[in-house]
C-alpha positions as CSV (number, residue, x, y, z in Angstrom):
1,X,70.6,-20.8,-122.7
2,X,69.8,-22.4,-125.8
3,X,68.6,-19.5,-127.8
4,X,69.6,-19.0,-131.4
5,X,70.3,-22.5,-132.3
6,X,67.8,-23.3,-135.0
7,X,66.3,-25.8,-133.0
8,X,62.9,-27.0,-134.8
9,X,59.9,-29.3,-133.8
10,X,57.8,-29.2,-130.7
11,X,58.7,-28.9,-127.2
12,X,59.3,-32.1,-125.6
13,X,57.1,-32.9,-122.5
14,X,60.1,-34.3,-120.9
15,X,61.2,-30.9,-119.9
16,X,58.9,-31.0,-117.1
17,X,60.7,-33.5,-115.4
18,X,63.6,-30.9,-114.6
19,X,62.5,-30.1,-111.1
20,X,65.6,-28.0,-110.3
21,X,65.6,-26.0,-113.5
22,X,65.9,-22.3,-112.9
23,X,66.0,-20.8,-116.4
24,X,64.9,-22.1,-119.8
25,X,65.8,-19.7,-122.7
26,X,64.8,-21.2,-126.1
27,X,64.0,-18.1,-127.9
28,X,64.9,-17.4,-131.4
29,X,64.8,-20.9,-132.8
30,X,62.2,-22.7,-135.0
31,X,60.0,-24.7,-132.2
32,X,56.6,-25.3,-133.1
33,X,53.7,-27.3,-131.8
34,X,51.9,-26.5,-128.5
35,X,53.2,-25.7,-125.2
36,X,53.3,-28.8,-122.9
37,X,51.1,-28.9,-119.9
38,X,53.8,-30.5,-118.2
39,X,55.6,-27.4,-117.9
40,X,53.7,-26.7,-114.6
41,X,56.0,-29.4,-113.1
42,X,58.7,-26.8,-113.2
43,X,58.4,-25.7,-109.7
44,X,61.8,-24.2,-109.2
45,X,61.8,-22.2,-112.4
46,X,62.4,-18.6,-112.5
47,X,62.7,-17.4,-116.1
48,X,61.0,-18.9,-119.2
49,X,61.8,-17.3,-122.9
50,X,60.2,-18.8,-125.7
51,X,59.9,-15.8,-127.6
52,X,60.5,-15.8,-131.5
53,X,59.4,-19.2,-132.2
54,X,56.5,-20.7,-134.2
55,X,54.5,-22.2,-131.2
56,X,50.8,-22.3,-131.7
57,X,47.9,-23.5,-129.6
58,X,46.8,-21.7,-126.0
59,X,48.9,-21.1,-122.9
60,X,48.2,-24.3,-120.7
61,X,46.2,-23.7,-117.3
62,X,49.0,-25.5,-115.8
63,X,51.4,-22.6,-116.1
64,X,49.7,-21.3,-113.0
65,X,51.5,-23.8,-110.8
66,X,54.7,-22.0,-111.6
67,X,54.8,-20.4,-108.1
68,X,58.3,-19.1,-108.4
69,X,58.0,-17.8,-112.1
70,X,59.8,-14.0,-112.6
71,X,59.7,-13.6,-116.1
72,X,57.3,-15.3,-118.8
73,X,58.4,-14.4,-122.2
74,X,56.1,-15.8,-125.1
75,X,56.1,-13.0,-127.5
76,X,56.4,-13.4,-131.2
77,X,54.8,-17.1,-131.5
78,X,51.4,-18.1,-132.9
79,X,49.6,-18.4,-129.7
80,X,46.0,-17.9,-129.6
81,X,42.7,-18.2,-127.3
82,X,42.2,-17.0,-123.8
83,X,45.1,-16.2,-121.5
84,X,44.5,-18.6,-118.4
85,X,43.3,-17.0,-115.3
86,X,45.5,-19.4,-113.1
87,X,48.4,-17.2,-114.1
88,X,47.3,-14.9,-111.3
89,X,48.6,-17.6,-108.9
90,X,51.9,-16.7,-109.9
91,X,52.9,-14.8,-107.1
92,X,56.6,-14.1,-108.3
93,X,55.5,-13.2,-111.8
94,X,56.6,-9.5,-112.6
95,X,57.6,-9.8,-116.1
96,X,55.2,-11.0,-118.5
97,X,55.5,-10.7,-122.4
98,X,52.9,-12.0,-124.3
99,X,53.1,-10.1,-127.7
100,X,50.6,-12.6,-129.7
101,X,47.7,-10.9,-131.8
102,X,45.5,-13.8,-131.2
103,X,45.9,-13.9,-127.3
104,X,42.8,-12.2,-125.5
105,X,41.4,-11.9,-121.8
106,X,41.8,-9.8,-118.9
107,X,45.5,-9.5,-118.9
108,X,45.4,-7.8,-121.9
109,X,42.3,-6.1,-121.7
110,X,40.4,-7.8,-124.2
111,X,37.5,-9.9,-124.4
112,X,37.3,-13.3,-125.9
113,X,34.2,-13.1,-128.1
114,X,32.7,-16.0,-130.1
115,X,34.9,-15.0,-133.2
116,X,38.2,-15.2,-131.2
117,X,39.5,-18.6,-131.9
118,X,39.9,-20.9,-128.7
119,X,42.7,-23.7,-128.7
120,X,41.2,-27.1,-128.4
121,X,37.7,-25.9,-129.2
122,X,36.2,-29.2,-130.5
123,X,35.6,-31.7,-127.4
124,X,34.2,-35.0,-127.4
125,X,31.1,-35.7,-125.5
126,X,33.3,-37.6,-123.1
127,X,35.4,-34.6,-122.6
128,X,32.3,-32.5,-121.8
129,X,31.2,-35.1,-119.5
130,X,34.7,-35.3,-117.6
131,X,35.0,-31.3,-117.6
132,X,31.6,-30.9,-116.0
133,X,32.5,-33.6,-113.1
134,X,35.8,-31.9,-112.8
135,X,34.1,-28.5,-112.5
136,X,31.7,-29.9,-109.7
137,X,34.6,-31.4,-107.9
138,X,36.6,-28.1,-108.0
139,X,33.6,-26.4,-106.6
140,X,33.1,-28.6,-103.9
141,X,36.8,-28.2,-102.9
142,X,36.8,-24.7,-103.1
143,X,33.7,-24.6,-100.8
144,X,35.5,-26.9,-98.4
145,X,38.4,-24.8,-98.2
146,X,36.8,-21.5,-97.7
147,X,34.9,-23.3,-94.9
148,X,38.2,-24.5,-93.3
149,X,39.8,-21.2,-93.7
150,X,36.8,-19.3,-92.4
151,X,37.1,-21.6,-89.1
152,X,40.7,-21.0,-88.6
153,X,40.3,-17.2,-88.7
154,X,37.2,-17.3,-86.5
155,X,39.4,-19.3,-84.0
156,X,42.1,-16.8,-84.4
157,X,39.9,-13.8,-83.8
158,X,37.5,-15.5,-80.9
159,X,37.9,-15.5,-77.5
160,X,41.1,-17.5,-76.2
161,X,39.2,-18.7,-73.1
162,X,36.9,-21.1,-75.2
163,X,40.0,-23.0,-76.3
164,X,40.3,-26.4,-74.8
165,X,44.1,-26.4,-75.3
166,X,45.6,-22.9,-75.0
167,X,48.6,-22.6,-77.4
168,X,52.1,-23.1,-75.4
169,X,54.2,-20.3,-75.6
170,X,58.0,-21.4,-75.6
171,X,60.1,-18.6,-73.9
172,X,63.8,-18.6,-74.8
173,X,64.5,-15.0,-73.4
174,X,63.8,-13.3,-69.9
175,X,62.1,-10.5,-71.4
176,X,59.3,-12.8,-72.5
177,X,59.2,-15.1,-69.0
178,X,56.3,-13.1,-67.5
179,X,54.2,-13.2,-70.9
180,X,51.6,-15.6,-72.0
181,X,49.9,-16.5,-75.3
182,X,47.0,-14.3,-74.3
183,X,49.0,-11.4,-73.4
184,X,50.7,-11.2,-77.1
185,X,47.0,-11.6,-78.6
186,X,45.5,-8.8,-76.4
187,X,48.6,-6.5,-77.0
188,X,48.4,-6.8,-80.7
189,X,44.4,-7.0,-81.0
190,X,44.7,-10.6,-82.1
191,X,47.6,-9.7,-84.7
192,X,45.4,-6.9,-86.1
193,X,46.4,-5.4,-89.4
194,X,47.4,-2.2,-87.7
195,X,50.4,-3.8,-86.3
196,X,51.9,-5.2,-89.4
197,X,55.2,-3.6,-90.2
198,X,56.2,-5.8,-93.0
199,X,56.2,-9.1,-95.1
200,X,58.9,-11.8,-95.8
201,X,59.2,-14.5,-97.7
202,X,57.5,-16.9,-95.4
203,X,55.7,-14.8,-92.7
204,X,54.0,-11.4,-92.0
205,X,55.5,-9.4,-89.4
206,X,53.9,-7.6,-86.3
207,X,55.2,-5.0,-83.8
208,X,54.4,-5.9,-80.2
209,X,55.0,-3.7,-77.1
210,X,56.0,-6.0,-74.1
211,X,54.7,-5.2,-70.4
212,X,58.3,-3.9,-69.7
213,X,57.6,-1.3,-72.7
214,X,60.3,-3.2,-74.8
215,X,59.3,-3.7,-78.7
216,X,59.6,-7.1,-80.3
217,X,58.9,-8.3,-83.5
218,X,56.6,-11.2,-84.4
219,X,56.6,-13.3,-87.4
220,X,53.8,-15.1,-88.3
221,X,54.4,-17.9,-90.7
222,X,52.4,-18.3,-93.6
223,X,52.3,-22.2,-93.4
224,X,49.9,-23.9,-91.1
225,X,52.8,-26.2,-90.0
226,X,56.5,-26.7,-91.0
227,X,57.3,-29.6,-92.7
228,X,58.8,-31.6,-89.7
229,X,57.3,-30.2,-86.6
230,X,60.1,-32.0,-84.4
231,X,63.1,-30.9,-86.5
232,X,61.6,-27.3,-86.5
233,X,61.4,-27.1,-82.9
234,X,65.0,-28.4,-82.7
235,X,66.2,-25.7,-85.0
236,X,64.2,-23.2,-83.0
237,X,65.8,-24.1,-79.7
238,X,69.3,-24.0,-81.3
239,X,68.6,-20.6,-83.0
240,X,67.2,-19.4,-79.3
241,X,70.4,-20.1,-77.7
242,X,72.6,-17.9,-80.0
243,X,73.8,-14.6,-78.7
244,X,75.7,-12.3,-80.6
245,X,75.8,-8.7,-81.2
246,X,75.2,-8.9,-85.0
247,X,72.4,-11.6,-84.7
248,X,68.8,-11.1,-84.2
249,X,68.0,-13.1,-81.0
250,X,64.9,-15.3,-80.9
251,X,62.8,-14.6,-77.7
252,X,60.3,-17.5,-77.9
253,X,58.1,-19.1,-80.2
254,X,54.4,-20.5,-80.1
255,X,53.5,-23.4,-82.7
256,X,49.6,-24.4,-82.8
257,X,46.5,-24.7,-85.2
258,X,46.1,-21.0,-84.1
259,X,49.3,-19.6,-85.8
260,X,52.8,-20.3,-85.8
261,X,54.5,-17.2,-84.3
262,X,58.4,-16.5,-83.7
263,X,59.2,-13.7,-81.3
264,X,62.4,-11.8,-82.3
265,X,64.3,-8.5,-81.5
266,X,62.6,-5.4,-82.7
267,X,65.0,-3.1,-85.2
268,X,64.2,0.4,-85.3
269,X,65.7,1.0,-88.9
270,X,64.3,-2.1,-90.5
271,X,66.3,-3.7,-93.3
272,X,69.0,-2.6,-95.4
273,X,66.7,-3.5,-98.4
274,X,64.2,-0.7,-97.3
275,X,67.0,1.9,-96.7
276,X,69.0,1.2,-100.2
277,X,65.7,0.3,-102.3
278,X,62.6,1.2,-100.4
279,X,60.1,4.0,-101.9
280,X,60.7,6.5,-99.2
281,X,64.5,6.3,-98.5
282,X,64.1,8.3,-95.5
283,X,67.7,7.9,-94.6
284,X,70.8,8.3,-96.7
285,X,73.5,6.0,-96.2
286,X,77.3,7.5,-96.4
287,X,80.2,5.6,-96.9
288,X,81.2,5.1,-93.2
289,X,77.8,3.7,-92.2
290,X,77.4,1.1,-95.1
291,X,81.3,0.0,-94.2
292,X,79.9,-0.4,-90.8
293,X,76.7,-2.3,-91.7
294,X,79.1,-4.6,-94.1
295,X,81.4,-5.3,-91.1
296,X,78.5,-6.2,-88.7
297,X,76.7,-8.5,-90.9
298,X,80.2,-10.3,-92.0
299,X,81.1,-10.7,-88.4
300,X,77.7,-12.2,-87.4
301,X,77.9,-14.5,-90.7
302,X,81.5,-15.5,-89.6
303,X,80.2,-16.2,-86.1
304,X,77.4,-18.9,-87.6
305,X,79.9,-20.6,-89.7
306,X,83.0,-21.0,-87.6
307,X,82.5,-19.9,-83.8
308,X,78.9,-21.3,-83.3
309,X,78.1,-24.9,-82.2
310,X,76.7,-26.4,-84.2
311,X,78.0,-24.3,-87.0
312,X,75.0,-22.9,-88.9
313,X,74.6,-22.1,-92.6
314,X,72.2,-19.0,-93.1
315,X,70.8,-20.6,-96.4
316,X,69.2,-17.1,-97.5
317,X,71.8,-14.2,-97.0
318,X,70.3,-10.8,-98.7
319,X,69.9,-7.3,-97.8
320,X,66.0,-7.6,-96.5
321,X,67.6,-10.0,-94.0
322,X,70.0,-7.7,-92.6
323,X,68.3,-5.7,-90.0
324,X,69.5,-2.4,-88.6
325,X,69.1,-1.2,-85.0
326,X,68.8,2.7,-83.9
327,X,72.4,2.9,-84.4
328,X,72.6,1.2,-87.5
329,X,74.3,-1.6,-86.4
330,X,73.5,-4.9,-88.5
331,X,72.0,-7.9,-87.4
332,X,71.5,-11.2,-89.6
333,X,67.9,-12.3,-89.5
334,X,66.0,-15.3,-90.7
335,X,68.9,-18.0,-90.6
336,X,68.9,-21.7,-89.8
337,X,65.1,-22.2,-90.6
338,X,64.6,-21.8,-94.2
339,X,64.9,-25.5,-94.8
340,X,62.0,-26.3,-92.4
341,X,59.6,-23.5,-94.0
342,X,58.1,-23.8,-97.5
343,X,57.6,-20.2,-98.8
344,X,54.0,-20.3,-100.2
345,X,53.6,-16.5,-100.3
346,X,56.6,-14.9,-101.9
347,X,57.5,-12.5,-104.4
348,X,61.4,-13.5,-104.8
349,X,62.0,-16.8,-102.9
350,X,62.6,-20.1,-105.0
351,X,62.0,-23.8,-104.7
352,X,65.8,-23.7,-104.4
353,X,66.7,-22.4,-101.0
354,X,67.7,-18.8,-101.5
355,X,66.5,-15.7,-103.3
356,X,66.8,-14.6,-106.9
357,X,69.9,-12.8,-107.6
358,X,71.7,-14.0,-104.2
359,X,71.7,-17.7,-105.1
360,X,74.9,-19.5,-105.4
361,X,75.4,-20.7,-109.2
362,X,76.9,-23.8,-108.1
363,X,74.2,-24.5,-105.5
364,X,71.7,-24.0,-108.1
365,X,73.5,-26.4,-110.5
366,X,74.0,-29.0,-107.8
367,X,71.7,-28.5,-104.9
368,X,74.8,-29.0,-102.5
369,X,74.8,-26.2,-100.0
370,X,77.7,-25.3,-97.8
371,X,79.2,-21.8,-96.0
372,X,80.6,-20.9,-99.4
373,X,77.1,-20.3,-100.8
374,X,76.5,-17.9,-98.0
375,X,79.8,-16.0,-98.9
376,X,78.6,-15.7,-102.3
377,X,75.2,-14.2,-101.2
378,X,77.3,-11.7,-99.0
379,X,79.2,-10.7,-101.9
380,X,76.0,-9.7,-103.6
381,X,74.9,-7.4,-100.6
382,X,78.4,-5.8,-100.5
383,X,77.7,-4.8,-104.2
384,X,74.2,-3.5,-103.3
385,X,76.1,-1.3,-100.6
386,X,78.6,-0.1,-103.0
387,X,75.9,0.7,-106.0
388,X,72.9,1.2,-104.2
389,X,71.3,-1.1,-106.9
390,X,68.9,-4.0,-106.4
391,X,70.7,-7.7,-107.1
392,X,67.8,-8.2,-109.7
393,X,66.0,-5.4,-111.5
394,X,63.6,-6.3,-113.9
395,X,66.1,-8.2,-116.8
396,X,69.2,-6.5,-115.0
397,X,71.5,-8.6,-113.1
398,X,73.7,-6.7,-110.9
399,X,76.7,-9.3,-110.4
400,X,76.7,-9.4,-114.2
401,X,76.9,-5.5,-114.5
402,X,79.7,-5.4,-112.2
403,X,81.7,-8.3,-114.0
404,X,81.5,-6.4,-117.5
405,X,82.5,-3.1,-115.7
406,X,85.4,-5.0,-114.1
407,X,86.7,-6.3,-117.5
408,X,86.5,-2.9,-118.9
409,X,88.3,-1.3,-115.6
410,X,85.2,1.0,-115.5
411,X,83.9,-0.7,-112.4
412,X,83.9,2.7,-110.2
413,X,81.3,4.1,-112.6
414,X,78.8,2.0,-110.8
415,X,79.6,3.4,-107.5
416,X,76.5,4.9,-105.7
417,X,76.6,9.0,-105.8
418,X,75.9,8.9,-101.9
419,X,79.2,6.7,-101.6
420,X,81.4,9.0,-103.9
421,X,80.6,12.2,-102.1
422,X,81.1,10.9,-98.6
423,X,84.1,8.5,-99.0
424,X,87.3,10.2,-98.0
425,X,89.6,7.4,-99.6
426,X,87.9,6.0,-102.8
427,X,90.5,3.2,-102.8
428,X,88.6,1.3,-100.0
429,X,85.7,1.6,-102.4
430,X,87.7,-0.2,-105.4
431,X,89.2,-2.9,-102.7
432,X,85.6,-3.5,-101.5
433,X,84.5,-4.1,-105.1
434,X,87.3,-6.6,-105.5
435,X,86.3,-8.2,-102.2
436,X,82.6,-8.4,-103.5
437,X,84.0,-10.3,-106.5
438,X,86.2,-12.5,-104.8
439,X,83.0,-13.6,-102.8
440,X,81.3,-14.3,-105.8
441,X,83.8,-16.3,-107.6
442,X,82.1,-19.1,-109.5
443,X,83.9,-22.1,-107.9
444,X,83.5,-22.1,-104.3
445,X,87.0,-23.1,-103.4
446,X,88.3,-19.9,-104.6
447,X,86.1,-17.8,-102.3
448,X,87.4,-16.7,-98.8
449,X,85.8,-17.7,-95.7
450,X,83.6,-15.2,-93.7
451,X,86.2,-14.9,-91.0
452,X,88.8,-13.6,-94.0
453,X,86.0,-11.3,-95.4
454,X,85.2,-9.9,-91.9
455,X,89.1,-9.1,-91.3
456,X,89.3,-7.6,-94.4
457,X,86.3,-5.2,-94.2
458,X,87.4,-4.3,-90.8
459,X,90.9,-3.3,-92.1
460,X,89.0,-0.7,-94.4
461,X,87.3,0.8,-91.1
462,X,89.1,4.2,-90.0
463,X,91.8,3.6,-87.5
464,X,90.2,0.2,-86.5
465,X,91.9,-2.6,-84.4
466,X,91.8,-6.1,-85.7
467,X,88.6,-8.0,-85.0
468,X,88.7,-10.1,-81.8
469,X,88.3,-13.8,-83.3
470,X,89.5,-16.7,-81.7
471,X,92.2,-17.3,-84.5
472,X,93.2,-13.7,-84.7
473,X,96.7,-12.5,-83.8
474,X,97.5,-10.1,-81.0
475,X,99.2,-7.8,-83.3
476,X,97.0,-5.9,-85.3
477,X,97.8,-6.0,-89.2
478,X,97.3,-3.0,-91.5
479,X,95.8,-4.9,-94.2
480,X,95.6,-1.8,-97.0
481,X,99.2,-1.1,-96.2
482,X,100.2,-4.6,-96.6
483,X,98.4,-4.9,-99.9
484,X,100.1,-2.2,-101.2
485,X,103.4,-3.2,-100.4
486,X,102.9,-6.6,-101.7
487,X,101.4,-5.3,-104.8
488,X,104.6,-3.1,-105.3
489,X,107.0,-6.0,-104.9
490,X,105.3,-8.6,-106.8
491,X,104.7,-5.9,-109.7
492,X,108.3,-4.5,-109.9
493,X,109.0,-6.4,-113.1
494,X,105.6,-5.5,-114.6
495,X,106.4,-1.5,-113.9
496,X,109.5,-1.8,-115.5
497,X,107.9,-2.8,-118.8
498,X,105.0,-0.3,-118.4
499,X,106.9,2.9,-117.3
500,X,104.7,4.9,-119.5
501,X,101.4,4.1,-117.6
502,X,100.9,5.9,-114.5
503,X,101.2,4.1,-111.0
504,X,97.5,4.3,-110.2
505,X,96.4,2.5,-113.1
506,X,99.1,0.2,-114.1
507,X,97.3,-2.6,-112.7
508,X,94.3,-4.6,-114.0
509,X,91.5,-5.5,-111.7
510,X,92.5,-9.1,-112.0
511,X,96.1,-8.4,-111.0
512,X,94.8,-6.4,-107.8
513,X,92.3,-9.2,-107.2
514,X,94.9,-11.7,-106.9
515,X,97.2,-9.7,-104.7
516,X,94.2,-9.2,-102.6
517,X,93.3,-13.0,-102.6
518,X,97.2,-13.7,-101.1
519,X,96.2,-11.3,-98.3
520,X,93.1,-12.7,-97.1
521,X,93.8,-16.3,-97.5
522,X,96.9,-16.0,-95.0
523,X,95.3,-18.0,-91.9
524,X,97.6,-15.8,-89.3
525,X,96.3,-12.8,-90.2
């Protein structure tokens, strides 16, 4: 954030070399000159705010290459000319603030007439010739791309018997042992749109009913082939071998020019994101159900981090990757394969692995990924469960909102009303808030492990025994009782100094936070 610093002069083209830059805020300065075309190289950028400057010229067409841009704020400058049509290629773009009276085009509902000033309006004859040749080349490439695309669609929709080498269906689960690729195509009318049940960051999801009447979910990847096919198949084999009650099972896969398909368990209640933020919100989630979902997701993630061989980093923990079965049991999905699949059709994914609002700040800064990056993302999911709010909603950031309320000791004001009316002990809600803030500490070393997180959450379940983990003790531990007792012992001197303050509110969020940290950091718990 470099806003409000009285910087002057043109924007340097070298900014385009910052390929891992996520946010650029140079608003409220004295910048002038034109927007560098090199900005188109910022493939990871999510937010650009250049408002309240003196920037002139037009918006470069290269801005259409910003596949992950969410907010583009250019208001209150001296930009002019037609807004490039290429901005329609920015699939993630949800906030576009132009606010320059000399701009025109379809985006603003105004036609650029002859009287409208156009930037770079004077061209040399050589430039005209180059543009003409470039246009002819572009048309030829477009025709070729359409031709190839139609060929692929015809192959997918055409009869499979005409294929010289039928796609291979790799079966990883007995439910699919008697099925072939032709069966799957027949059951879904060649993956007809009527079988679509959702869209992900890297795939379209279909529902298919097998011969034994069991439904499965089919993910059809957007990319023609992953970056490294051998590495990708190795990842799939590893994922297919994982069996855990809180992890979505991979039943099989098929990789071919006719489509890259992954076959998973079908989850009746969709994703946690759908239930919390979807338009329909058919089911209201009470506190006990939300806590149960948090426990299940935490135990699944703990298994991947600590008990799975080889250990797996999820890389994209978020509410839309937590699926719920008919009993609202949580199941983690889309783990382990993110590094192999570039997301080319997405509204929230980033070049840096992860999703806006859930990305560990340290990972975004250093590009170093570890288990604690997943812990951070899980902390954001906890905040979603507690508040019912999205991780990022327009310009609002849920984590920053809760941090500000924690500083003011008003965090309970952010609780979802459905939680408030169904929770019999709001102390558990407060403790879950503190656990979420512990998970999202800026420095990874200060965050707990997922084993510790799972144990802490299980302690909040009504009459729940200690989780059965390899390192867990045989004797159950009452975490809530332990926290309170430990806190009373350590704050005896503070209470003597603050006798006028009621016991319920005599400790700040930070003090309670420290006590909770002591509890879950003990390896023998």
